[in-house]
C-alpha positions as a Markdown table, in Angstrom:
| # | Residue | x | y | z |
|---|---|---|---|---|
| 1 | Unk | 18.9 | 6.3 | 9.9 |
| 2 | Unk | 22.1 | 5.4 | 11.8 |
| 3 | Unk | 22.1 | 9.1 | 13.1 |
| 4 | Unk | 18.5 | 8.4 | 14.4 |
| 5 | Unk | 18.9 | 4.7 | 16.2 |
| 6 | Unk | 20.5 | 6.7 | 19.6 |
| 7 | Unk | 17.1 | 8.2 | 20.4 |
| 8 | Unk | 14.9 | 5.8 | 18.6 |
| 9 | Unk | 16.1 | 2.4 | 18.3 |
| 10 | Unk | 13.2 | 0.4 | 17.2 |
| 11 | Unk | 13.3 | 2.8 | 13.7 |
| 12 | Unk | 12.8 | 0.8 | 10.7 |
| 13 | Unk | 13.7 | 1.6 | 6.8 |
| 14 | Unk | 9.7 | 0.8 | 6.5 |
| 15 | Unk | 8.7 | 3.3 | 9.1 |
| 16 | Unk | 10.5 | 6.5 | 7.1 |
| 17 | Unk | 9.4 | 5.1 | 3.8 |
| 18 | Unk | 5.9 | 5.3 | 5.4 |
| 19 | Unk | 6.7 | 8.6 | 6.4 |
| 20 | Unk | 7.2 | 9.5 | 3.2 |
| 21 | Unk | 4.6 | 8.1 | 1.6 |
| 22 | Unk | 2.5 | 10.1 | 3.9 |
| 23 | Unk | 4.4 | 13.6 | 3.0 |
| 24 | Unk | 6.6 | 14.1 | 6.4 |
| 25 | Unk | 9.7 | 13.8 | 4.5 |
| 26 | Unk | 10.8 | 13.9 | 0.9 |
| 27 | Unk | 14.6 | 13.3 | 0.7 |
| 28 | Unk | 16.1 | 14.1 | -2.7 |
| 29 | Unk | 17.1 | 10.9 | -5.0 |
| 30 | Unk | 20.5 | 10.0 | -6.5 |
| 31 | Unk | 20.4 | 9.6 | -10.3 |
| 32 | Unk | 20.4 | 5.8 | -9.6 |
| 33 | Unk | 17.6 | 6.3 | -7.7 |
| 34 | Unk | 18.5 | 5.7 | -4.1 |
| 35 | Unk | 17.5 | 8.6 | -1.2 |
| 36 | Unk | 19.4 | 11.1 | 0.0 |
| 37 | Unk | 18.6 | 12.2 | 3.2 |
| 38 | Unk | 20.2 | 15.5 | 4.0 |
| 39 | Unk | 20.6 | 17.2 | 7.8 |
| 40 | Unk | 17.6 | 19.2 | 7.6 |
| 41 | Unk | 15.7 | 15.9 | 6.6 |
| 42 | Unk | 17.4 | 14.1 | 9.6 |
| 43 | Unk | 15.9 | 17.1 | 11.4 |
| 44 | Unk | 12.6 | 16.8 | 10.4 |
| 45 | Unk | 12.6 | 12.8 | 10.7 |
| 46 | Unk | 13.6 | 13.6 | 14.6 |
| 47 | Unk | 10.9 | 16.3 | 15.1 |
| 48 | Unk | 7.8 | 13.7 | 13.3 |
| 49 | Unk | 9.5 | 10.7 | 15.5 |
| 50 | Unk | 9.3 | 12.8 | 18.9 |
| 51 | Unk | 6.1 | 14.2 | 17.9 |
| 52 | Unk | 4.7 | 10.6 | 17.8 |
| 53 | Unk | 6.4 | 9.3 | 21.0 |
| 54 | Unk | 6.2 | 12.3 | 23.5 |
| 55 | Unk | 2.9 | 13.8 | 22.3 |
| 56 | Unk | 1.3 | 10.6 | 20.5 |
| 57 | Unk | -0.1 | 13.1 | 17.9 |
| 58 | Unk | -1.6 | 11.7 | 14.6 |
| 59 | Unk | 0.2 | 12.2 | 11.3 |
| 60 | Unk | -2.3 | 14.8 | 9.8 |
| 61 | Unk | -1.4 | 17.4 | 13.2 |
| 62 | Unk | 1.9 | 16.5 | 12.7 |
| 63 | Unk | 1.9 | 17.4 | 9.2 |
| 64 | Unk | 0.3 | 20.8 | 9.6 |
| 65 | Unk | 3.0 | 21.7 | 12.2 |
| 66 | Unk | 5.8 | 20.7 | 9.8 |
| 67 | Unk | 3.8 | 22.7 | 6.9 |
| 68 | Unk | 3.6 | 25.9 | 9.5 |
| 69 | Unk | 7.0 | 25.6 | 10.4 |
| 70 | Unk | 7.9 | 25.4 | 6.2 |
| 71 | Unk | 6.0 | 28.7 | 5.8 |
| 72 | Unk | 8.2 | 30.8 | 8.8 |
| 73 | Unk | 5.9 | 30.3 | 11.7 |
| 74 | Unk | 6.0 | 27.8 | 14.7 |
| 75 | Unk | 3.1 | 26.0 | 16.4 |
| 76 | Unk | 1.1 | 27.6 | 18.9 |
| 77 | Unk | 3.1 | 25.1 | 21.7 |
| 78 | Unk | 5.2 | 22.0 | 21.3 |
| 79 | Unk | 3.2 | 19.7 | 19.6 |
| 80 | Unk | 0.2 | 19.5 | 21.2 |
| 81 | Unk | -2.0 | 20.2 | 18.0 |
| 82 | Unk | -1.8 | 23.9 | 17.9 |
| 83 | Unk | -0.4 | 25.3 | 14.7 |
| 84 | Unk | 0.5 | 28.8 | 13.3 |
| 85 | Unk | 0.1 | 32.2 | 15.1 |
| 86 | Unk | -2.2 | 32.9 | 17.9 |
| 87 | Unk | -5.3 | 33.8 | 17.2 |
| 88 | Unk | -5.2 | 37.6 | 17.5 |
| 89 | Unk | -2.4 | 37.4 | 14.7 |
| 90 | Unk | 0.1 | 38.5 | 17.6 |
| 91 | Unk | 2.5 | 35.7 | 16.2 |
| 92 | Unk | 3.3 | 32.7 | 18.9 |
| 93 | Unk | 3.6 | 33.4 | 22.5 |
| 94 | Unk | 7.3 | 33.2 | 24.0 |
| 95 | Unk | 6.0 | 30.4 | 26.1 |
| 96 | Unk | 4.4 | 28.5 | 23.5 |
| 97 | Unk | 7.4 | 25.3 | 24.0 |
| 98 | Unk | 7.1 | 25.3 | 27.7 |
| 99 | Unk | 5.2 | 22.0 | 28.9 |
| 100 | Unk | 2.9 | 21.0 | 32.0 |
| 101 | Unk | 1.1 | 24.0 | 33.0 |
| 102 | Unk | 3.0 | 26.9 | 31.8 |
| 103 | Unk | 0.1 | 27.2 | 28.6 |
| 104 | Unk | 0.6 | 30.5 | 27.0 |
| 105 | Unk | -1.7 | 33.1 | 28.4 |
| 106 | Unk | -4.2 | 33.4 | 25.9 |
| 107 | Unk | -7.8 | 34.0 | 26.8 |
| 108 | Unk | -10.6 | 33.7 | 23.7 |
| 109 | Unk | -14.3 | 34.4 | 24.0 |
| 110 | Unk | -16.7 | 31.8 | 22.9 |
| 111 | Unk | -16.9 | 33.0 | 19.5 |
| 112 | Unk | -13.0 | 33.4 | 19.2 |
| 113 | Unk | -12.4 | 29.9 | 20.4 |
| 114 | Unk | -15.2 | 28.3 | 18.1 |
| 115 | Unk | -13.4 | 29.9 | 14.8 |
| 116 | Unk | -9.8 | 29.3 | 16.2 |
| 117 | Unk | -11.0 | 25.5 | 16.8 |
| 118 | Unk | -12.8 | 25.2 | 13.6 |
| 119 | Unk | -16.0 | 23.7 | 15.6 |
| 120 | Unk | -19.5 | 25.2 | 15.9 |
| 121 | Unk | -21.6 | 25.6 | 19.2 |
| 122 | Unk | -22.8 | 22.2 | 19.3 |
| 123 | Unk | -19.6 | 20.8 | 19.7 |
| 124 | Unk | -18.1 | 23.3 | 22.2 |
| 125 | Unk | -21.3 | 22.3 | 24.1 |
| 126 | Unk | -20.6 | 18.6 | 24.0 |
| 127 | Unk | -16.9 | 19.5 | 25.4 |
| 128 | Unk | -18.3 | 21.0 | 28.0 |
| 129 | Unk | -20.9 | 18.4 | 28.8 |
| 130 | Unk | -18.3 | 16.0 | 29.3 |
| 131 | Unk | -15.9 | 17.8 | 31.3 |
| 132 | Unk | -13.4 | 17.9 | 28.5 |
| 133 | Unk | -13.0 | 21.8 | 28.4 |
| 134 | Unk | -14.1 | 24.8 | 30.7 |
| 135 | Unk | -14.0 | 28.0 | 31.0 |
| 136 | Unk | -10.8 | 29.5 | 32.6 |
| 137 | Unk | -12.7 | 32.6 | 34.2 |
| 138 | Unk | -16.3 | 34.6 | 33.6 |
| 139 | Unk | -16.2 | 38.2 | 33.7 |
| 140 | Unk | -19.4 | 40.6 | 32.9 |
| 141 | Unk | -20.2 | 41.3 | 29.2 |
| 142 | Unk | -20.3 | 44.5 | 28.0 |
| 143 | Unk | -24.1 | 45.9 | 27.4 |
| 144 | Unk | -25.4 | 48.6 | 25.1 |
| 145 | Unk | -26.6 | 51.0 | 26.9 |
| 146 | Unk | -31.3 | 51.4 | 26.7 |
| 147 | Unk | -32.3 | 54.3 | 24.3 |
| 148 | Unk | -34.1 | 56.6 | 26.6 |
| 149 | Unk | -37.5 | 56.8 | 27.4 |
| 150 | Unk | -39.4 | 60.0 | 26.8 |
| 151 | Unk | -41.1 | 60.5 | 30.0 |
| 152 | Unk | -45.0 | 60.8 | 29.9 |
| 153 | Unk | -47.3 | 63.0 | 32.4 |
| 154 | Unk | -49.6 | 60.6 | 34.1 |
| 155 | Unk | -52.7 | 62.5 | 33.3 |
| 156 | Unk | -53.3 | 64.3 | 29.7 |
| 157 | Unk | -57.0 | 65.4 | 30.5 |
| 158 | Unk | -56.8 | 68.9 | 29.2 |
| 159 | Unk | -60.0 | 71.2 | 28.2 |
| 160 | Unk | -62.7 | 68.4 | 29.8 |
| 161 | Unk | -65.2 | 70.3 | 32.2 |
| 162 | Unk | -65.6 | 68.4 | 36.2 |
| 163 | Unk | -68.9 | 69.6 | 37.5 |
| 164 | Unk | -67.8 | 67.3 | 40.5 |
| 165 | Unk | -66.4 | 68.9 | 44.0 |
| 166 | Unk | -63.1 | 70.7 | 43.6 |
| 167 | Unk | -59.7 | 68.7 | 44.9 |
| 168 | Unk | -59.1 | 70.3 | 48.5 |
| 169 | Unk | -55.6 | 71.7 | 48.1 |
| 170 | Unk | -52.9 | 70.4 | 50.2 |
| 171 | Unk | -52.3 | 71.5 | 53.0 |
| 172 | Unk | -49.5 | 74.5 | 53.8 |
| 173 | Unk | -45.5 | 72.5 | 53.7 |
| 174 | Unk | -47.2 | 69.2 | 52.4 |
| 175 | Unk | -45.3 | 67.7 | 49.2 |
| 176 | Unk | -48.0 | 66.9 | 46.0 |
| 177 | Unk | -47.7 | 63.9 | 45.5 |
| 178 | Unk | -46.6 | 62.4 | 41.7 |
| 179 | Unk | -47.9 | 59.4 | 39.8 |
| 180 | Unk | -44.7 | 57.8 | 38.4 |
| 181 | Unk | -44.2 | 55.4 | 36.2 |
| 182 | Unk | -43.0 | 52.1 | 37.6 |
| 183 | Unk | -39.4 | 50.7 | 38.1 |
| 184 | Unk | -38.6 | 47.9 | 35.9 |
| 185 | Unk | -37.1 | 45.0 | 38.4 |
| 186 | Unk | -32.9 | 45.2 | 37.5 |
| 187 | Unk | -31.7 | 42.6 | 34.9 |
| 188 | Unk | -29.1 | 40.1 | 35.9 |
| 189 | Unk | -25.7 | 41.5 | 34.0 |
| 190 | Unk | -25.0 | 38.8 | 31.7 |
| 191 | Unk | -21.6 | 36.7 | 31.8 |
| 192 | Unk | -19.3 | 35.9 | 29.4 |
| 193 | Unk | -16.7 | 33.0 | 29.5 |
| 194 | Unk | -13.3 | 33.3 | 28.4 |
| 195 | Unk | -11.2 | 30.2 | 27.9 |
| 196 | Unk | -7.2 | 29.5 | 27.6 |
| 197 | Unk | -4.8 | 27.7 | 25.5 |
| 198 | Unk | -5.7 | 24.5 | 27.0 |
| 199 | Unk | -9.3 | 25.0 | 25.6 |
| 200 | Unk | -8.4 | 25.1 | 22.0 |
| 201 | Unk | -5.7 | 22.7 | 22.0 |
| 202 | Unk | -8.0 | 19.8 | 23.4 |
| 203 | Unk | -10.7 | 21.3 | 21.2 |
| 204 | Unk | -8.3 | 20.5 | 18.1 |
| 205 | Unk | -7.2 | 17.3 | 20.0 |
| 206 | Unk | -10.7 | 16.3 | 20.1 |
| 207 | Unk | -11.5 | 16.9 | 16.5 |
| 208 | Unk | -8.6 | 15.2 | 15.4 |
| 209 | Unk | -10.0 | 12.1 | 17.4 |
| 210 | Unk | -13.1 | 12.6 | 15.7 |
| 211 | Unk | -12.0 | 11.6 | 12.2 |
| 212 | Unk | -11.2 | 8.1 | 13.7 |
| 213 | Unk | -14.8 | 8.0 | 15.1 |
| 214 | Unk | -14.3 | 9.0 | 18.3 |
| 215 | Unk | -16.8 | 11.4 | 20.1 |
| 216 | Unk | -16.4 | 13.6 | 23.4 |
| 217 | Unk | -18.5 | 11.0 | 25.4 |
| 218 | Unk | -15.9 | 8.2 | 24.5 |
| 219 | Unk | -13.1 | 10.3 | 26.2 |
| 220 | Unk | -14.7 | 10.7 | 29.5 |
| 221 | Unk | -12.0 | 7.9 | 30.5 |
| 222 | Unk | -9.1 | 9.8 | 29.3 |
| 223 | Unk | -10.3 | 12.6 | 31.2 |
| 224 | Unk | -10.7 | 10.7 | 34.3 |
| 225 | Unk | -7.0 | 9.5 | 34.2 |
| 226 | Unk | -5.8 | 12.6 | 33.4 |
| 227 | Unk | -7.5 | 13.8 | 37.1 |
| 228 | Unk | -5.9 | 10.8 | 38.2 |
| 229 | Unk | -2.5 | 11.5 | 37.1 |
| 230 | Unk | -3.1 | 15.0 | 38.0 |
| 231 | Unk | -3.8 | 14.7 | 41.5 |
| 232 | Unk | -1.1 | 12.2 | 42.1 |
| 233 | Unk | 1.6 | 15.2 | 40.5 |
| 234 | Unk | -0.2 | 17.3 | 43.1 |
| 235 | Unk | 0.7 | 15.6 | 45.9 |
| 236 | Unk | 4.4 | 15.6 | 45.5 |
| 237 | Unk | 4.1 | 19.5 | 44.1 |
| 238 | Unk | 1.8 | 20.2 | 47.0 |
| 239 | Unk | 4.4 | 20.8 | 49.7 |
| 240 | Unk | 7.2 | 22.6 | 46.9 |
| 241 | Unk | 4.4 | 25.3 | 46.7 |
| 242 | Unk | 4.3 | 26.4 | 50.4 |
| 243 | Unk | 8.1 | 27.0 | 50.1 |
| 244 | Unk | 9.4 | 30.7 | 50.5 |
| 245 | Unk | 12.0 | 32.4 | 48.3 |
| 246 | Unk | 12.9 | 33.7 | 45.0 |
| 247 | Unk | 13.2 | 30.5 | 43.0 |
| 248 | Unk | 10.3 | 28.4 | 44.7 |
| 249 | Unk | 7.7 | 28.6 | 42.2 |
| 250 | Unk | 10.3 | 28.4 | 39.7 |
| 251 | Unk | 11.3 | 25.3 | 41.1 |
| 252 | Unk | 7.7 | 23.7 | 41.6 |
| 253 | Unk | 6.9 | 24.5 | 38.1 |
| 254 | Unk | 9.9 | 22.6 | 36.6 |
| 255 | Unk | 8.9 | 19.6 | 39.2 |
| 256 | Unk | 5.7 | 19.5 | 37.4 |
| 257 | Unk | 7.1 | 20.0 | 33.7 |
| 258 | Unk | 9.1 | 17.0 | 34.6 |
| 259 | Unk | 6.5 | 14.7 | 36.4 |
| 260 | Unk | 4.1 | 15.7 | 33.0 |
| 261 | Unk | 6.8 | 14.7 | 30.6 |
| 262 | Unk | 7.2 | 11.5 | 32.5 |
| 263 | Unk | 4.0 | 10.4 | 33.2 |
| 264 | Unk | 2.9 | 11.4 | 29.4 |
| 265 | Unk | 5.7 | 8.9 | 28.3 |
| 266 | Unk | 5.3 | 6.2 | 30.6 |
| 267 | Unk | 1.1 | 6.7 | 29.2 |
| 268 | Unk | 2.6 | 6.1 | 25.4 |
| 269 | Unk | 4.5 | 3.3 | 26.7 |
| 270 | Unk | 2.1 | 1.7 | 28.4 |
| 271 | Unk | -0.8 | 2.1 | 25.7 |
| 272 | Unk | 1.8 | 1.1 | 23.1 |
| 273 | Unk | 2.9 | -2.1 | 25.1 |
| 274 | Unk | -1.5 | -3.1 | 25.6 |
| 275 | Unk | -2.1 | -2.3 | 21.6 |
| 276 | Unk | 1.1 | -3.9 | 20.4 |
| 277 | Unk | -0.4 | -7.9 | 20.9 |
| 278 | Unk | -3.1 | -6.4 | 18.4 |
| 279 | Unk | -0.8 | -5.5 | 15.6 |
| 280 | Unk | 1.3 | -8.6 | 16.0 |
| 281 | Unk | -1.1 | -10.9 | 15.5 |
């Protein structure tokens, strides 16, 4: 435990025993029954504590990530709830560990998002209704070509005597009029909505929160707070995006990542401080 105190000064023996009871760490036992933590156990504990401190993830999500790592996989992102390989089976994206806006550029259609997030159409509709998820972009949906329709002559009167006056022959050079079927009005091209990795992570996190009774409508304040934080960061980064040069964009992205990390940690500490009196009663 002393190896963890420099980074986690508040860690306690009861905390580690709790994590052991939850199955996140399994230290060896000596013949006398004492726990023996090896380097891999310490690394595992550090992973759990960082995920709780920096990303405020529930233990269930962290355990799923550790299980994926034990199977030789890696989380799709840096601990925000997306675990395992990419939905298309190609494995984690090389930018999976980046914080801030550098989300893996995966694009999923609606059906793929539902399958990857493990939610149904009604749940996704609620996420969109309360502004938690929105499509990254919209593209024309593939439409199968309609079956050809055989042309039918407008008149099929054959072998019927007509005692009326004969039709006047057309004048020389006059084009004969043909009866044609009415042309149907053009049908609007359907559009397919594509979602990025952020939508997948949000859907999984909201699903995890749902296990505690929180619904998308309860998270509108969280979304509003995130929008205000993003606006604050934008005020700082916007001037950097107008700079020219090879490293201008990279520099702006680094600033965004740093600010997102700092504001996320501040948010975590503020929420924890607000809830501490509840636990100390």
